[in-house]
C-alpha positions in Angstrom: -70.3 -2.6 87.6 -67.7 -5.0 86.2 -69.2 -7.8 88.2 -72.6 -7.5 86.5 -73.2 -10.1 83.7 -76.9 -9.6 83.0 -79.9 -7.5 84.1 -83.6 -8.4 84.8 -86.0 -5.5 84.8 -89.5 -4.5 83.9 -90.6 -3.6 80.3 -92.3 -0.3 79.7 -95.9 -0.2 78.4 -94.9 0.2 74.8 -92.2 -2.5 75.0 -89.6 -0.2 73.5 -86.2 0.9 74.7 -86.2 4.7 75.0 -83.0 6.8 75.5 -83.6 7.4 79.2 -84.4 3.8 79.9 -81.0 2.2 79.2 -80.0 0.3 82.4 -77.1 2.0 84.2 -77.2 4.8 81.7 -75.6 2.6 79.0 -72.5 1.9 81.1 -73.1 -1.8 80.7 -73.3 -3.9 77.5 -74.8 -7.0 79.0 -78.0 -9.0 78.1 -81.2 -7.5 79.6 -84.3 -9.6 80.3 -87.5 -7.5 80.6 -90.6 -8.8 82.2 -93.8 -8.3 80.2 -97.4 -9.6 79.9 -97.4 -10.0 76.2 -94.9 -11.5 73.7 -92.5 -9.3 71.9 -89.5 -10.0 69.7 -86.0 -9.2 71.2 -84.6 -5.7 70.6 -81.0 -5.0 69.9 -79.8 -1.5 70.7 -76.3 0.0 71.2 -74.8 -3.5 71.4 -77.3 -4.6 74.1 -79.9 -7.4 73.5 -83.2 -6.9 75.3 -85.2 -10.1 75.6 -88.8 -9.9 76.7 -90.0 -12.7 79.1 -93.8 -13.2 79.5 -95.1 -13.6 83.1 -92.3 -15.9 84.3 -89.8 -14.1 86.5 -88.1 -17.4 87.4 -87.4 -18.0 83.7 -86.1 -14.5 83.3 -83.7 -14.9 86.3 -82.6 -18.3 85.1 -81.9 -17.0 81.6 -80.0 -14.1 83.0 -77.9 -16.4 85.2 -77.0 -18.5 82.2 -76.0 -15.4 80.2 -74.1 -13.9 83.1 -71.9 -17.0 83.7 -69.9 -16.5 86.8 -70.9 -12.8 87.1 -73.8 -11.2 88.9 -77.4 -10.8 87.8 -78.7 -7.3 88.6 -82.4 -6.8 89.4 -83.8 -3.4 88.5 -87.0 -1.9 90.1 -89.0 -2.3 93.2 -91.5 -4.7 91.8 -89.0 -7.0 90.2 -86.8 -7.1 93.3 -89.7 -7.8 95.6 -91.1 -10.6 93.4 -87.6 -12.2 93.4 -87.2 -11.9 97.1 -90.6 -13.6 97.7 -89.6 -16.4 95.4 -86.2 -17.0 97.0 -84.3 -15.9 93.9 -82.1 -13.3 95.6 -78.7 -14.2 97.1 -77.6 -10.7 97.9 -78.9 -7.2 98.2 -76.9 -4.2 97.2 -78.4 -0.9 98.3 -76.9 2.4 97.2 -78.2 5.4 99.1 -77.8 9.0 97.8 -78.9 12.2 99.6 -82.0 12.6 97.4 -85.7 11.8 98.2 -87.5 11.3 95.0 -91.0 11.4 96.4 -92.5 8.9 94.0 -91.9 5.6 92.3 -92.3 2.0 93.3 -91.2 1.2 96.9 -88.6 -1.5 97.1 -90.0 -3.3 100.1 -93.6 -2.2 100.5 -96.0 -5.1 100.4 -93.2 -7.7 100.7 -95.4 -9.6 103.1 -92.7 -11.7 104.8 -89.8 -11.5 107.1 -86.4 -11.9 105.4 -83.2 -12.1 107.4 -80.1 -10.3 106.1 -76.4 -10.6 107.0 -74.3 -7.5 106.4 -71.3 -8.2 104.2 -70.0 -4.7 103.4 -70.6 -1.1 104.1 -68.9 1.8 102.3 -69.8 5.4 103.2 -68.6 8.5 101.5 -69.5 12.2 101.9 -72.4 11.9 99.4 -73.4 8.3 99.3 -73.5 5.0 101.2 -73.3 1.5 99.7 -74.6 -1.5 101.6 -74.2 -5.2 100.7 -76.2 -7.9 102.4 -76.5 -11.7 102.0 -80.1 -13.1 102.2 -80.2 -15.8 104.9 -82.3 -18.7 103.8 
């Protein structure tokens, strides 16, 4: 978590930040860039600035990279991650697996539409979770 310097995710339909929507449960106080289809002024909440970016995920990622400096940019959500993979904006994938099947939501890789090679960098396994880290091979 200490390596993350900014977050890119999707905005909700009302372009608000509800209590349950705070990235990483509020454990991070880094800039958040939210993808949207209509303009909205930034929101400041609990020391976190949420900037809305209209229809340009490349701009959102570039803005997040600038804000993060030498730290990582975290992508939240299946749709956001998939779009960034297709556009070649992803350097690494970090997958955290817990013993829970949610049964709904947006699939991370469904509809990706292309073959992407990965190189395994790290694997950590514990009794209740597994953490995988891959480099995207371009």
